[in-house]
C-alpha atoms as one frame of an Amber mdcrd trajectory, in Angstrom:
protein
  13.008 -29.126  -1.281  14.861 -30.177   1.941  18.124 -30.074  -0.378  17.797
 -26.613  -0.962  20.390 -24.282   0.795  18.228 -21.048   0.965  21.895 -19.247
   1.498  22.964 -20.679  -1.687  19.590 -19.807  -3.141  20.412 -16.062  -2.704
  23.950 -16.430  -3.815  22.979 -17.186  -7.514  22.002 -15.265 -10.257  18.515
 -15.694 -12.170  17.722 -15.137 -15.610  14.755 -15.635 -17.866  14.558 -16.221
 -22.258  15.701 -13.739 -24.381  12.172 -13.028 -25.819  10.852 -12.641 -21.797
  13.962 -10.536 -20.942  13.092  -8.270 -23.706   9.382  -8.125 -22.635  10.284
  -7.363 -19.067  12.307  -4.554 -20.112   9.336  -2.646 -21.946   6.844  -3.450
 -19.134   9.791  -1.616 -16.663   9.706   1.648 -19.120   5.681   1.377 -18.974
   5.470   1.121 -15.521   8.072   3.725 -14.964   9.831   1.100 -12.305  13.546
   1.483 -11.398  14.392  -2.367 -11.936  13.866  -5.435 -13.974  13.761  -7.483
 -10.927  10.308  -5.688 -10.173   8.467  -6.906 -13.250  10.196 -10.289 -13.032
   8.366 -10.697  -9.461   5.154  -9.696 -10.869   5.642 -12.110 -14.192   6.677
 -15.134 -11.434   3.473 -14.370  -9.652   1.274 -13.975 -12.830   2.608 -17.617
 -13.719   1.962 -19.059 -10.503  -1.687 -18.224 -10.785  -1.775 -20.142 -13.946
  -2.029 -24.321 -14.556   1.072 -26.392 -15.030   4.276 -25.119 -16.644   4.430
 -26.652 -20.093   6.695 -29.228 -21.077   8.758 -26.745 -22.919  12.528 -25.529
 -22.641  13.122 -21.984 -22.993  16.671 -20.646 -23.675  18.413 -18.682 -21.159
  19.855 -15.686 -23.025  18.423 -13.122 -20.918  20.306 -10.657 -18.715  20.926
 -12.096 -15.226  19.679 -10.637 -11.937  21.000 -11.262  -8.761  19.035 -13.431
  -6.173  19.143 -10.280  -3.629  17.606  -8.071  -6.241  15.280 -10.512  -7.188
  14.243 -11.947  -3.890  15.390 -10.703  -0.272  16.667 -12.630   2.912  13.267
 -11.936   4.156  11.070 -13.326   1.656  12.727 -15.904  -0.058  11.748 -18.913
   1.816   8.214 -17.850   1.101   9.062 -17.878  -2.487  10.655 -21.217  -2.811
   7.799 -22.209  -0.752   5.529 -21.520  -3.092   7.259 -22.397  -6.328   7.384
 -25.803  -4.686   3.976 -26.072  -3.805   2.632 -25.117  -7.240   4.753 -27.481
  -8.826   3.513 -30.296  -6.570  -0.092 -29.182  -7.071   0.213 -28.747 -10.588
   1.798 -31.867 -11.107   5.336 -30.303 -12.422   8.460 -31.589 -12.027  10.377
 -31.910  -8.503  12.274 -28.700  -7.431  14.926 -30.788  -5.396  18.329 -29.003
  -6.599  19.472 -25.288  -7.405  19.368 -26.243 -11.080  15.880 -27.227 -10.796
  14.930 -24.292  -9.011  16.594 -22.115 -11.482  14.968 -23.819 -14.520  11.551
 -23.383 -12.717  11.942 -19.885 -12.070  13.114 -19.098 -15.656  10.343 -21.101
 -16.927   7.932 -19.033 -14.536   9.555 -15.864 -15.560   9.140 -16.479 -19.079
   5.502 -17.409 -19.111   4.535 -14.703 -16.891   6.209 -12.044 -18.931   4.683
 -12.843 -21.928   1.057 -12.998 -20.449   1.609  -9.634 -18.676   2.673  -8.298
 -22.312  -0.199  -9.980 -23.622  -2.270  -8.254 -20.995  -0.790  -4.709 -21.469
  -1.893  -5.032 -25.381  -5.082  -6.155 -24.462  -5.814  -2.975 -22.317  -4.265
  -1.255 -25.497  -1.069  -0.152 -23.738  -3.636   1.987 -21.549  -1.404   2.592
 -18.554  -4.276   3.062 -16.155  -6.249  -0.051 -17.476  -3.303  -1.981 -17.219
  -2.585  -1.044 -13.614  -6.320  -2.331 -13.014  -5.937  -5.455 -14.637  -2.839
  -5.868 -12.329  -4.845  -5.106  -9.038  -7.912  -7.108 -10.106  -5.698 -10.148
 -11.215  -3.032 -10.180  -8.062  -1.694 -13.859  -7.967  -3.679 -16.115  -5.916
  -2.011 -19.164  -3.775  -2.045 -22.457  -5.415  -5.237 -23.904  -3.813  -7.118
 -20.635  -4.842  -5.547 -20.033  -8.256  -8.287 -21.486 -10.275 -10.871 -19.278
  -8.557 -12.397 -17.071 -11.327 -11.685 -13.507 -10.925 -14.684 -11.044 -12.159
 -13.381  -8.044 -11.039 -16.339  -7.195  -8.761 -15.211  -5.434  -5.330 -16.651
  -7.938  -2.552 -19.798  -6.251  -1.086 -19.162  -4.862   2.401 -20.169  -6.883
   5.633 -20.437 -10.196   3.683 -17.166 -12.486   4.267 -18.002 -14.619   1.851
 -15.935 -17.974   2.153 -13.892 -16.784   5.152 -13.464 -19.822   7.190 -12.552
 -20.259  10.772  -8.795 -21.725  10.873  -8.731 -22.042  14.513  -8.110 -25.710
  14.742  -5.250 -25.776  11.795  -3.591 -22.610  13.561  -3.403 -24.551  17.226
  -2.184 -27.473  15.451   0.410 -25.476  13.466   1.760 -23.782  16.515   2.019
 -27.035  18.561   4.151 -28.507  15.847   6.715 -25.670  16.328   6.690 -26.573
  20.127   3.781 -24.044  21.242   0.872 -24.722  23.234  -2.035 -22.450  23.062
  -5.865 -22.147  23.177  -8.002 -20.329  20.636  -9.927 -18.181  22.651 -11.994
 -16.672  19.610 -11.897 -15.246  15.887 -12.966 -12.285  14.118 -13.087 -12.046
  10.395 -12.124  -8.613   9.384 -11.811  -7.018   5.522  -8.744  -9.382   4.634
  -7.586 -11.083   7.796  -9.052 -12.848  10.343  -7.902 -12.050  13.723  -7.595
 -14.822  16.651  -7.117 -14.410  20.018  -4.412 -16.447  21.314  -3.945 -17.597
  24.905  -0.305 -18.785  25.611   0.336 -21.700  27.943   4.276 -20.260  28.091
   4.598 -16.810  28.085   7.956 -17.358  26.843   6.562 -18.854  23.804   5.711
 -14.990  22.636   8.924 -14.825  21.243   8.971 -17.865  19.751   5.887 -17.010
  17.538   7.792 -13.665  16.549  11.083 -15.701  15.195   8.398 -18.320  13.865
   5.917 -16.705  11.470   7.312 -17.323   8.173   7.261 -21.283   9.646   3.649
 -20.564  10.360   2.948 -19.405   6.828   4.564 -22.448   5.634   2.421 -24.606
   7.751  -0.832 -23.032   7.157  -0.147 -22.529   3.323  -0.151 -19.089   2.920
   2.555 -18.565   0.416   4.256 -15.238   0.753   1.583 -13.884   2.742   2.990
 -13.415   6.101   0.734 -13.933   9.675   1.483 -10.886  11.952   1.390 -11.170
  16.096   0.419  -8.366  18.359  -0.269  -7.926  21.944  -3.810  -8.580  22.973
  -6.104  -6.979  25.400  -5.854  -9.989  28.227  -3.260 -11.406  30.209  -1.362
 -14.178  28.363  -3.089 -13.469  25.150  -1.838 -12.296  21.703  -3.398 -11.557
  18.773  -2.305 -13.406  15.573  -3.796 -12.342  12.139  -3.916 -14.580   9.169
  -4.653 -13.597   5.740  -7.334 -14.878   3.823  -7.745 -16.138  -0.089  -8.832
 -13.017  -2.153 -12.380 -14.596  -2.530 -13.270 -14.277   0.970 -12.174 -10.753
   1.335 -14.959  -7.989   2.365 -15.137  -4.959   0.504 -14.974  -1.591   1.642
 -17.106   0.703  -0.414 -17.519   4.370  -0.753 -20.699   4.401   1.111 -18.447
   3.545   4.164 -17.369   7.084   3.959 -20.472   8.763   3.373 -22.023   7.332
   6.119 -19.037   8.285   8.295 -19.388  11.770   7.195 -23.185  11.883   7.765
 -23.159  10.689  11.040 -19.890  12.210  12.584 -20.530  15.807  13.733 -19.218
  18.600  11.373 -16.197  20.487  12.881 -14.452  23.000  10.542 -11.477  23.456
  12.965 -10.594  20.167  11.930  -9.342  18.155   8.570 -10.521  14.713   9.137
  -9.542  12.049   6.547 -10.934   8.573   6.531  -8.200   6.152   5.622 -10.307
   2.814   6.107 -11.151   0.400   8.624  -8.923  -1.877  10.998  -8.804  -5.470
  11.177 -12.018  -5.802  13.065 -13.718  -3.201  11.140 -13.365  -0.006  13.026
 -12.937   3.379  11.497  -9.265   4.915  10.805  -9.332   8.683  11.009  -6.551
  11.088  11.030  -7.166  14.841  11.713  -4.652  16.570   9.375  -4.915  20.054
  11.485  -3.043  18.332  14.453  -1.210  15.395  12.174   0.290  18.112  10.813
   1.068  16.421   7.602   0.738  12.719   6.003   3.369  10.960   3.972   1.883
   7.920   1.875   4.013   5.405   0.309   3.196   2.613  -1.629   4.390   0.606
  -4.779   2.413   0.049  -8.175  -0.944  -1.767  -7.482  -0.931  -1.203  -3.694
  -3.505   1.145  -3.519  -2.135   4.313  -2.937  -3.777   6.377  -5.612  -7.208
   5.081  -4.293  -6.115   5.781  -1.050  -5.222   9.389  -1.980  -8.915   9.328
  -3.275 -10.329   8.304   0.237  -8.557  11.229   1.836  -9.768  13.930  -0.750
 -13.161  12.310  -0.545 -13.319  12.621   3.405 -12.075  16.675   3.136 -14.595
  17.394   0.593 -17.663  15.872   2.304 -16.475  17.649   5.483 -16.074  20.853
   4.007 -17.147  23.712   1.646 -15.045  25.754  -0.672 -15.251  28.423   2.244
 -13.461  26.249   4.902 -10.970  24.059   2.695  -8.885  24.639  -0.557  -7.315
  21.884  -2.096  -3.653  22.293  -3.836  -3.539  19.500  -6.108  -0.249  18.009
  -7.812  -0.514  15.407 -10.321   2.624  14.830 -12.158   0.819  11.610 -13.603
  -1.471  13.723 -15.135  -4.592  11.428 -14.682  -5.456  10.856 -10.923  -6.919
  14.503 -10.164  -8.276  15.149 -13.630 -11.865  14.452 -12.207 -11.500  17.009
  -9.606 -10.730  19.992 -12.060 -14.145  21.670 -12.146 -14.635  21.766  -7.937
 -15.149  24.967  -6.358 -12.333  23.775  -3.984  -9.611  23.747  -5.860  -6.638
  26.305  -4.742  -6.126  28.704  -7.622  -8.866  27.314  -9.816  -6.549  24.308
 -11.622  -4.450  21.156 -10.832  -0.620  21.342 -11.215   0.342  18.529 -13.812
   3.499  19.833 -15.258   7.025  20.282 -12.863   6.968  24.244 -13.508   3.572
  24.376 -12.454   3.927  22.325  -9.361   6.910  24.354  -8.326   5.085  27.694
  -8.852   2.081  26.201  -6.955   4.652  25.535  -3.772   6.158  28.818  -4.216
   2.414  30.505  -3.710   1.910  28.463  -0.938   5.225  29.529   0.902   4.172
  33.062   0.022   0.569  32.518   1.230   2.273  31.173   4.640   4.171  34.110
   4.965   0.928  36.514   4.496  -0.832  34.580   7.104   1.812  34.844   9.769
   2.341  38.583   9.131  -1.453  39.070   9.473  -1.613  37.042  12.685   1.243
  39.368  13.734  -0.613  42.338  13.084  -3.842  41.169  15.051  -1.893  39.590
  18.023  -2.708  35.620  17.479  -0.447  32.726  16.707  -2.528  30.370  14.648
  -5.408  30.129  12.265  -7.650  28.666  14.825  -6.998  32.256  17.126  -7.355
  33.907  13.850 -10.647  32.832  13.046 -11.940  33.733  16.370 -10.999  37.358
  15.389 -13.141  36.962  12.395 -10.261  36.235   9.735 -12.356  34.067   7.021
  -9.253  31.899   6.324  -9.841  28.784   5.009  -7.440  25.445   5.575  -5.397
  24.581   2.275  -4.366  20.776   1.807  -1.667  20.112  -0.544  -1.900  16.874
  -2.180   0.968  15.829  -4.257   0.191  12.583  -6.190   3.809  11.191  -7.109
   6.392  13.484  -5.039   9.499  11.249  -6.342   8.851  12.661 -10.055   8.798
  16.098  -8.767  11.882  16.018  -6.613  14.041  14.431  -8.900  12.362  16.557
 -11.581  13.492  19.981 -10.036  15.993  20.667  -7.339  14.319  23.765  -6.052
  11.116  21.584  -5.205  12.263  19.885  -2.365  13.259  23.022  -0.128   9.989
  24.561  -0.819   8.134  20.963   0.608  10.498  20.921   3.470   9.953  24.787
   4.809   6.116  23.945   4.532   6.649  20.951   6.267   8.508  23.310   9.198
   6.388  26.158   9.305   2.824  25.890   7.646   0.742  23.990  10.411  -0.174
  27.094  12.581  -0.874  28.983   9.382  -3.477  26.035   8.353  -1.614  24.489
   5.595  -1.127  21.097   5.171   0.786  18.447   3.207  -0.411  15.116   1.671
   2.474  13.600   0.106   2.711  10.126  -1.868   5.057   8.440  -3.719   5.507
   4.800  -5.130   8.995   5.022  -4.909  10.237   5.859  -1.102  13.643   6.819
  -0.778  15.958   8.848   1.503  16.185  11.452  -1.423  12.521  11.524  -1.867
  11.570  11.391   2.205  14.558  13.155   3.654  15.431  13.335   7.201  14.088
  16.993   7.717  10.189  15.756   6.256  10.473  12.605   8.447  10.865  14.827
  11.444   8.320  17.257  10.477   6.011  14.820   9.177   4.916  11.768  11.908
   1.890  10.474  10.193   2.376   7.735   7.707   0.487   5.324   5.521   2.539
   2.684   4.183   0.780   0.688   1.606   2.686  -2.620   0.225   6.090  -2.004
  -0.964   9.037  -4.118  -2.365  11.365  -4.177   0.246  11.855  -3.944   4.010
  14.216  -0.819   3.459  11.313   0.823   1.881   9.178   0.316   4.959  11.584
   1.625   7.012  11.647   4.874   4.833   8.028   5.159   5.345   7.780   3.701
   9.247  10.930   3.932  10.583  10.675  -0.110  10.966   9.865  -3.206   8.198
   6.846  -4.733   7.669   4.797  -2.979   4.711   6.794  -5.415   2.635   4.263
  -8.187   3.992   1.496  -6.318   3.076  -1.221  -7.692   0.743  -1.590  -4.770
  -1.757  -4.910  -3.408  -3.057  -5.420  -1.139   0.056  -3.838  -3.281   2.605
  -1.760  -0.596   4.922  -0.179   0.274   8.010  -1.270   3.538   9.666   1.345
   5.458  11.805   0.184   8.291  14.251   2.023  10.277  16.655   2.042   8.658
  20.115  -0.352   5.787  18.645   0.554   2.289  18.087   1.162   1.035  14.463
  -2.257   0.162  13.066  -3.251  -2.120  10.106  -6.313  -1.098   8.296  -7.440
  -1.999   4.683  -8.645   1.041   2.412 -11.934   2.139   0.480 -12.654   1.224
  -3.048 -13.584   4.116  -4.583 -13.214   6.056  -8.040 -12.912   9.724  -8.541
 -16.253  10.327 -10.332 -17.951   9.064  -7.163 -16.075  11.416  -4.830 -17.308
  14.078  -7.674 -20.866  12.837  -8.164 -21.332  13.074  -3.717 -19.761  16.510
  -3.614 -22.359  17.833  -6.431 -25.133  15.954  -4.421 -24.034  17.352  -1.390
 -23.741  21.173  -2.968
């Protein structure tokens, strides 16, 4: 690997076999992805989760992809390290030149694309079942790739095979010229947090710059450590991702326990996003947020996150204090909620015209409420309730905003108007998309929606759209997230694993 120039790697173009190229394009269409590069990364990851590459050659007749579409300057080092490590552990050919690297990528892409297509057909080409398969079979690092994945979510509170890597971390930092003392370690849901005492304060910046090098030293592959200032002088937190088999599941019981134990206050719109690295609850009050934007790519856990937010609201409110305006262009995510009494207008909007009509009605409702407030001499829903007005909160949840905005140019102005004015009227937005871009999440929306949840995304530019900073491209997927709230530091959290039918059953039991 020492002979490979990373900049040269980024200047090349890569291609796979004609057969794999065809499957790549078909999967791109089935998964509604924008580029073949996104499928290619999935395919390479799928292949890395398998055994040695077969000793056969494949043609290179597929259409080529620029390296900077397939990889990025931020993660190319990790990808190359992962490919080299797989080859070393599996007895593959040496990757000691650019041509050897191109050939290895072609073989992994070929094998992975064929496997993904086989997975898709084994799921009877069912979109949702296939996505569940992708989530459950997220690529492991080479040292854990042979572990069988039974698809069972780890039980809460049981860290499984989580190991203390204090000695390995101290050694890796020492090799980087950074002398530290590891004070303690705490196992969270997906990460282990190490409290690190710096012998030299100037080394803090050296750690920031050396996180990719630290990942390579600790054999983390494309999963980067994270560093944050700790709560003691001269100390920092370093969070290390763990192998999947040591993850701690966060079950639906966590939300139910929180809802049962925390005081009920119908003047708040509390939603449960998940738990922090160290297990503390992450709760957002939509009444003050006042709106929330959720972004994450396919397999990131975005839809499950939305179910968690909806569950929180339903467990804390009755139909008299909360109505849900659900918009679901995908048609499948919110179907289980179709019989709930809390539904605004009694139905779920699944077509673009229905979504536009629902948003128009929310604007009319907002204006009507403000007219009512003016008549009774109040300025917001809280004061109106004190005057005897029986007004429920309305929370509009949009499952895939990008599809609506690009499908109807009249929809975004409606969303922007609600984002600007609806807070005092008790109408709040939860907007979600798997394709965050400046067209979907406009500057006007960003200025009016300061509360954000970023799940894993493909590129640093997408992270900046959601959070105004990079970082979400390094998340682990499957519910790993950053939560950004006004006036608070960025927090890393891990979402709750639940299914819509669990939410419906819990609400029915409560009623």
